[in-house]
C-alpha positions as a Python dict, from the first residue, in 0.01 Angstrom:
ca = {
    (1, 'M'): (0, 0, 0),
    (2, 'Q'): (11, 341, 18),
    (3, 'Y'): (-352, 415, 136),
    (4, 'F'): (-294, 161, 431),
    (5, 'Q'): (53, 371, 551),
    (6, 'K'): (-159, 670, 529),
    (7, 'G'): (-413, 552, 722),
    (8, 'F'): (-164, 398, 993),
    (9, 'L'): (-29, 758, 1048),
    (10, 'I'): (-326, 938, 1091),
    (11, 'V'): (-443, 709, 1356),
    (12, 'F'): (-106, 705, 1492),
    (13, 'S'): (-145, 1102, 1508),
    (14, 'L'): (-472, 1101, 1633),
    (15, 'F'): (-364, 896, 1919),
    (16, 'C'): (-55, 1115, 2007),
    (17, 'F'): (-277, 1423, 2014),
    (18, 'S'): (-525, 1256, 2227),
    (19, 'S'): (-263, 1134, 2463),
    (20, 'L'): (-135, 1470, 2559),
    (21, 'L'): (-503, 1595, 2599),
    (22, 'I'): (-527, 1354, 2870),
    (23, 'A'): (-185, 1309, 3034),
    (24, 'Q'): (-173, 1365, 3415),
    (25, 'P'): (182, 1394, 3588),
    (26, 'D'): (264, 1080, 3808),
    (27, 'S'): (523, 920, 3976),
    (28, 'T'): (816, 758, 3772),
    (29, 'G'): (1074, 492, 3853),
    (30, 'L'): (1385, 407, 3702),
    (31, 'S'): (1508, 47, 3630),
    (32, 'Y'): (1788, -188, 3459),
    (33, 'N'): (1670, -410, 3253),
    (34, 'L'): (1815, -709, 3088),
    (35, 'Y'): (1663, -928, 2788),
    (36, 'S'): (1890, -1194, 2642),
    (37, 'S'): (1892, -1518, 2510),
    (38, 'A'): (2169, -1786, 2417),
    (39, 'F'): (2060, -2052, 2147),
    (40, 'F'): (2124, -2387, 1937),
    (41, 'D'): (1875, -2458, 1667),
    (42, 'N'): (1978, -2682, 1454),
    (43, 'K'): (1786, -2808, 1129),
    (44, 'E'): (1831, -3109, 916),
    (45, 'F'): (1656, -3045, 620),
    (46, 'T'): (1744, -3254, 300),
    (47, 'G'): (1457, -3196, 67),
    (48, 'N'): (1405, -2956, -248),
    (49, 'I'): (1214, -2745, -40),
    (50, 'K'): (1508, -2591, 176),
    (51, 'K'): (1866, -2732, 298),
    (52, 'G'): (1934, -2713, 649),
    (53, 'Y'): (2153, -2526, 865),
    (54, 'T'): (2260, -2439, 1201),
    (55, 'N'): (2234, -2103, 1438),
    (56, 'P'): (2421, -2096, 1726),
    (57, 'G'): (2474, -1824, 1918),
    (58, 'F'): (2346, -1531, 2134),
    (59, 'F'): (2193, -1179, 2193),
    (60, 'I'): (2195, -909, 2435),
    (61, 'Q'): (1978, -612, 2484),
    (62, 'P'): (2048, -421, 2778),
    (63, 'T'): (1787, -113, 2872),
    (64, 'L'): (1720, 141, 3046),
    (65, 'R'): (1338, 208, 3166),
    (66, 'L'): (1179, 503, 3276),
    (67, 'E'): (793, 410, 3368),
    (68, 'S'): (510, 536, 3538),
    (69, 'D'): (150, 442, 3583),
    (70, 'R'): (60, 555, 3191),
    (71, 'F'): (424, 511, 3006),
    (72, 'K'): (736, 364, 2944),
    (73, 'V'): (1028, 457, 2798),
    (74, 'D'): (1329, 206, 2726),
    (75, 'A'): (1647, 279, 2579),
    (76, 'G'): (1979, 63, 2547),
    (77, 'F'): (2123, -154, 2230),
    (78, 'H'): (2052, -488, 2081),
    (79, 'M'): (2370, -693, 1955),
    (80, 'L'): (2386, -1026, 1804),
    (81, 'Y'): (2629, -1250, 1792),
    (82, 'I'): (2658, -1601, 1599),
    (83, 'A'): (2964, -1866, 1660),
    (84, 'G'): (3225, -1841, 1405),
    (85, 'T'): (3166, -1550, 1263),
    (86, 'D'): (3463, -1244, 1274),
    (87, 'S'): (3204, -971, 1361),
    (88, 'L'): (2852, -896, 1510),
    (89, 'E'): (2528, -980, 1337),
    (90, 'K'): (2388, -656, 1444),
    (91, 'F'): (2465, -399, 1674),
    (92, 'V'): (2197, -150, 1692),
    (93, 'P'): (2043, 106, 1944),
    (94, 'Y'): (1712, 37, 2074),
    (95, 'L'): (1405, 276, 2190),
    (96, 'S'): (1124, 185, 2271),
    (97, 'L'): (802, 405, 2393),
    (98, 'S'): (516, 309, 2539),
    (99, 'Y'): (172, 460, 2640),
    (100, 'D'): (-132, 315, 2840),
    (101, 'I'): (-426, 478, 2637),
    (102, 'T'): (-692, 284, 2848),
    (103, 'Q'): (-647, -4, 3092),
    (104, 'S'): (-595, -222, 2854),
    (105, 'F'): (-502, -43, 2527),
    (106, 'K'): (-126, 67, 2473),
    (107, 'M'): (24, 242, 2177),
    (108, 'I'): (412, 141, 2154),
    (109, 'V'): (670, 352, 1904),
    (110, 'G'): (1004, 274, 1828),
    (111, 'N'): (1095, -98, 1907),
    (112, 'I'): (793, -254, 1909),
    (113, 'D'): (704, -579, 2070),
    (114, 'S'): (756, -889, 1952),
    (115, 'K'): (898, -1148, 2200),
    (116, 'D'): (646, -1393, 2140),
    (117, 'S'): (649, -1320, 1761),
    (118, 'H'): (297, -1206, 1774),
    (119, 'E'): (151, -1531, 1883),
    (120, 'L'): (156, -1618, 1499),
    (121, 'P'): (193, -2034, 1362),
    (122, 'E'): (476, -2101, 1202),
    (123, 'P'): (370, -2136, 908),
    (124, 'I'): (313, -1780, 874),
    (125, 'F'): (600, -1660, 1107),
    (126, 'K'): (912, -1920, 1134),
    (127, 'T'): (1059, -1947, 1512),
    (128, 'E'): (1368, -1845, 1442),
    (129, 'R'): (1247, -1510, 1356),
    (130, 'S'): (1182, -1455, 1753),
    (131, 'Y'): (1586, -1429, 1793),
    (132, 'L'): (1725, -1374, 1459),
    (133, 'N'): (1525, -1074, 1356),
    (134, 'Q'): (1502, -873, 1678),
    (135, 'P'): (1445, -603, 1758),
    (136, 'E'): (1153, -511, 1527),
    (137, 'L'): (1090, -107, 1488),
    (138, 'G'): (773, 65, 1370),
    (139, 'V'): (421, 144, 1559),
    (140, 'Q'): (207, -117, 1712),
    (141, 'F'): (-130, -97, 1915),
    (142, 'K'): (-207, -399, 2148),
    (143, 'L'): (-543, -451, 2311),
    (144, 'N'): (-547, -690, 2632),
    (145, 'K'): (-879, -797, 2790),
    (146, 'P'): (-973, -1122, 2996),
    (147, 'K'): (-1155, -1277, 2631),
    (148, 'F'): (-1001, -1072, 2374),
    (149, 'K'): (-672, -948, 2258),
    (150, 'S'): (-550, -779, 1945),
    (151, 'D'): (-195, -680, 1784),
    (152, 'L'): (-152, -427, 1523),
    (153, 'W'): (186, -316, 1399),
    (154, 'I'): (413, -245, 1116),
    (155, 'N'): (790, -310, 1118),
    (156, 'W'): (974, -148, 887),
    (157, 'E'): (1233, -357, 807),
    (158, 'R'): (1462, -158, 532),
    (159, 'Y'): (1470, 199, 466),
    (160, 'I'): (1537, 350, 133),
    (161, 'K'): (1742, 684, 52),
    (162, 'S'): (1736, 829, -311),
    (163, 'G'): (1913, 596, -512),
    (164, 'S'): (1965, 334, -272),
    (165, 'P'): (2030, -13, -498),
    (166, 'F'): (1759, -176, -299),
    (167, 'Q'): (1370, -132, -239),
    (168, 'E'): (1232, -65, 98),
    (169, 'Q'): (1060, -378, 307),
    (170, 'F'): (850, -391, 539),
    (171, 'T'): (573, -625, 720),
    (172, 'V'): (203, -484, 847),
    (173, 'G'): (53, -759, 1056),
    (174, 'F'): (-292, -768, 1261),
    (175, 'V'): (-407, -1062, 1514),
    (176, 'T'): (-697, -1087, 1696),
    (177, 'Q'): (-751, -1363, 1942),
    (178, 'I'): (-1096, -1426, 2142),
    (179, 'K'): (-1155, -1701, 2433),
    (180, 'P'): (-1514, -1721, 2575),
    (181, 'S'): (-1364, -1871, 2891),
    (182, 'T'): (-1084, -1625, 2946),
    (183, 'F'): (-739, -1611, 2846),
    (184, 'E'): (-610, -1712, 3242),
    (185, 'Q'): (-804, -2078, 3209),
    (186, 'K'): (-619, -2345, 2985),
    (187, 'T'): (-885, -2531, 2818),
    (188, 'G'): (-1204, -2444, 2662),
    (189, 'L'): (-1313, -2284, 2296),
    (190, 'Y'): (-1046, -2017, 2128),
    (191, 'A'): (-998, -1844, 1798),
    (192, 'S'): (-744, -1644, 1625),
    (193, 'T'): (-780, -1426, 1311),
    (194, 'I'): (-450, -1349, 1138),
    (195, 'A'): (-324, -1123, 866),
    (196, 'L'): (35, -1036, 757),
    (197, 'A'): (158, -833, 453),
    (198, 'T'): (497, -812, 314),
    (199, 'H'): (559, -518, 92),
    (200, 'Q'): (914, -438, -134),
    (201, 'G'): (909, -145, -315),
    (202, 'G'): (968, 238, -300),
    (203, 'Q'): (1011, 502, -581),
    (204, 'I'): (1350, 690, -488),
    (205, 'D'): (1553, 352, -527),
    (206, 'S'): (1711, 291, -836),
    (207, 'T'): (1666, -78, -886),
    (208, 'N'): (1362, -87, -1099),
    (209, 'L'): (1232, -381, -976),
    (210, 'P'): (873, -423, -946),
    (211, 'V'): (665, -329, -653),
    (212, 'T'): (574, -677, -443),
    (213, 'T'): (287, -710, -196),
    (214, 'L'): (239, -1020, -43),
    (215, 'I'): (-44, -1126, 166),
    (216, 'N'): (-128, -1412, 422),
    (217, 'L'): (-476, -1456, 560),
    (218, 'G'): (-544, -1716, 820),
    (219, 'K'): (-828, -1845, 1082),
    (220, 'I'): (-730, -2089, 1398),
    (221, 'V'): (-1020, -2247, 1546),
    (222, 'G'): (-972, -2497, 1855),
    (223, 'H'): (-1059, -2657, 2185),
    (224, 'K'): (-875, -2772, 2464),
    (225, 'F'): (-1003, -2981, 2771),
    (226, 'S'): (-898, -3150, 3083),
    (227, 'L'): (-786, -3500, 3087),
    (228, 'P'): (-855, -3711, 3421),
    (229, 'V'): (-527, -3792, 3458),
    (230, 'G'): (-144, -3665, 3490),
    (231, 'N'): (-297, -3282, 3508),
    (232, 'A'): (-298, -3331, 3132),
    (233, 'I'): (-490, -3102, 2861),
    (234, 'A'): (-576, -3242, 2533),
    (235, 'G'): (-698, -3030, 2249),
    (236, 'I'): (-794, -3032, 1878),
    (237, 'E'): (-731, -2741, 1662),
    (238, 'I'): (-793, -2674, 1259),
    (239, 'S'): (-618, -2369, 1076),
    (240, 'G'): (-686, -2277, 735),
    (241, 'Y'): (-473, -1994, 519),
    (242, 'L'): (-460, -1791, 235),
    (243, 'S'): (-198, -1635, 73),
    (244, 'S'): (-221, -1361, -235),
    (245, 'D'): (23, -1153, -459),
    (246, 'K'): (-182, -844, -439),
    (247, 'S'): (131, -642, -607),
    (248, 'P'): (-10, -369, -860),
    (249, 'S'): (97, -596, -1114),
    (250, 'P'): (93, -923, -986),
    (251, 'H'): (412, -1159, -1113),
    (252, 'T'): (497, -1392, -852),
    (253, 'K'): (457, -1737, -978),
    (254, 'Y'): (177, -1835, -757),
    (255, 'K'): (-69, -1574, -775),
    (256, 'N'): (-312, -1739, -460),
    (257, 'G'): (-294, -2051, -261),
    (258, 'T'): (-500, -2244, 8),
    (259, 'A'): (-347, -2428, 331),
    (260, 'L'): (-537, -2662, 591),
    (261, 'H'): (-381, -2793, 918),
    (262, 'P'): (-542, -2986, 1140),
    (263, 'K'): (-379, -3062, 1485),
    (264, 'F'): (-398, -3280, 1785),
    (265, 'L'): (-256, -3122, 2080),
    (266, 'M'): (-127, -3257, 2445),
    (267, 'D'): (-7, -3024, 2756),
    (268, 'W'): (120, -3107, 3077),
    (269, 'P'): (283, -2831, 3290),
    (270, 'I'): (605, -2788, 3086),
    (271, 'V'): (547, -3001, 2769),
    (272, 'H'): (346, -2914, 2490),
    (273, 'L'): (329, -3219, 2219),
    (274, 'E'): (163, -3144, 1845),
    (275, 'L'): (68, -3380, 1554),
    (276, 'G'): (-96, -3229, 1245),
    (277, 'Y'): (-164, -3255, 897),
    (278, 'W'): (-47, -3009, 629),
    (279, 'Y'): (-204, -2975, 310),
    (280, 'A'): (-111, -2654, 65),
    (281, 'N'): (-154, -2577, -271),
    (282, 'T'): (13, -2298, -435),
    (283, 'F'): (63, -2167, -92),
    (284, 'V'): (341, -1879, -83),
    (285, 'N'): (459, -1744, 329),
    (286, 'P'): (719, -1525, 313),
    (287, 'R'): (777, -1494, 669),
    (288, 'G'): (689, -1852, 740),
    (289, 'E'): (891, -2185, 782),
    (290, 'E'): (960, -2194, 430),
    (291, 'L'): (912, -2612, 407),
    (292, 'F'): (483, -2543, 450),
    (293, 'G'): (525, -2315, 106),
    (294, 'S'): (529, -2450, -221),
    (295, 'T'): (832, -2195, -333),
    (296, 'S'): (1204, -2379, -322),
    (297, 'T'): (1470, -2175, -152),
    (298, 'I'): (1690, -2345, -335),
    (299, 'N'): (1583, -2328, -719),
    (300, 'E'): (1232, -2236, -922),
    (301, 'S'): (1268, -2574, -1092),
    (302, 'F'): (1204, -2758, -733),
    (303, 'D'): (906, -2560, -662),
    (304, 'E'): (590, -2797, -571),
    (305, 'R'): (238, -2672, -640),
    (306, 'N'): (69, -2924, -364),
    (307, 'R'): (279, -2968, -26),
    (308, 'K'): (158, -3273, 191),
    (309, 'L'): (356, -3270, 568),
    (310, 'I'): (268, -3495, 859),
    (311, 'T'): (383, -3227, 1128),
    (312, 'F'): (522, -3336, 1472),
    (313, 'Q'): (657, -3082, 1726),
    (314, 'L'): (738, -3174, 2076),
    (315, 'S'): (870, -2859, 2327),
    (316, 'L'): (981, -2819, 2686),
    (317, 'N'): (916, -2482, 2858),
    (318, 'K'): (1031, -2491, 3201),
    (319, 'K'): (1047, -2107, 3433),
    (320, 'L'): (1368, -2177, 3673),
    (321, 'H'): (1293, -1828, 3768),
    (322, 'N'): (1098, -1522, 3723),
    (323, 'Q'): (1299, -1401, 3475),
    (324, 'F'): (1520, -1734, 3398),
    (325, 'T'): (1338, -1970, 3149),
    (326, 'V'): (1487, -2275, 2967),
    (327, 'N'): (1326, -2401, 2667),
    (328, 'T'): (1403, -2730, 2421),
    (329, 'G'): (1209, -2832, 2128),
    (330, 'F'): (1230, -3077, 1842),
    (331, 'N'): (1048, -3083, 1567),
    (332, 'A'): (977, -3337, 1217),
    (333, 'Y'): (807, -3250, 903),
    (334, 'I'): (741, -3599, 712),
    (335, 'D'): (693, -3545, 357),
    (336, 'T'): (445, -3777, 250),
    (337, 'K'): (448, -3701, -129),
    (338, 'N'): (819, -3722, -150),
    (339, 'G'): (886, -3972, 143),
    (340, 'T'): (1139, -3766, 324),
    (341, 'T'): (1159, -3688, 694),
    (342, 'E'): (1292, -3382, 790),
    (343, 'Y'): (1361, -3275, 1124),
    (344, 'S'): (1516, -2987, 1380),
    (345, 'Y'): (1570, -2923, 1702),
    (346, 'A'): (1682, -2674, 1940),
    (347, 'F'): (1788, -2518, 2287),
    (348, 'R'): (1740, -2190, 2393),
    (349, 'M'): (1790, -2032, 2772),
    (350, 'I'): (1612, -1675, 2798),
    (351, 'F'): (1674, -1411, 3080),
    (352, 'D'): (1432, -1109, 3069),
    (353, 'G'): (1358, -898, 3338),
    (354, 'K'): (1461, -611, 3592),
    (355, 'V'): (1844, -633, 3745),
    (356, 'L'): (1831, -319, 3924),
    (357, 'E'): (1541, -78, 4008),
    (358, 'K'): (1519, 261, 4185),
    (359, 'P'): (1167, 399, 4286),
}
């Protein structure tokens, strides 16, 4: 993992240097932007992998933006509040610097772009991270072409000083997507490749805990096609995942794992439906929804080598305005092995856009 960090920093430095060489003066504009969301997320989980809880709250992220044709600077703060608490869950400064190296390739330093959860699936990246674990901070490179997209990032989650009583912690991710018919079209063949690594370690903390590096790899292939009635689109998708303990001295209970998730999809203008079957064997997903993994969050004696779930998702996503969106969703997880049904539902409203602008 140390070699990955060094390589990442070298690439970053080269891009910074090249950017200075090719930068040209251009016109700038100033605007006031607001990204905020109110949410109510309730999870009715009663099994032995994870117990239920509720997330009622909101976050607000106002920023001043200075931008030109090639660069963008956002500066402000991010505040998260959960109902019923005596203090804020989070109040942190926000600074994001973005530079368009080419028309389709950009670099972001500081707070990175993670509003879409890097387009990662729920077994790898659980949905609530999109509002409870914002903003992410690190370095990011994004490529966006009509038929190909990629996202490479590092999110530094915990910083340590000499003698800190905890380990440093960060996540590295890489996602590529390809769609031969272009992403603008809702139908057609598509495929994604996923790599996500989580790391806990460091050399200057005082914990004496072992270094832990866990890897998730995934491949998604699907095809969507139009139906002759109701502006509906149907599709079939299959995804496969691997998990592996790549620590210098592997020490976790499950060193390697696999998972398979075929799904049937239906899309209407504002409604999305999924029905799938999840089968996993000793699969570990440190950033994903824990119900998909073999490791219990309650007690290790409840760990399950095999997980078999019928998954169901129904969501509504309606844009009421260019900057205002309402989203509701219902998820069900039927555990065919233990004969239990667990579910969750969420209501969320999002405002994301410019409030004031001065050319």
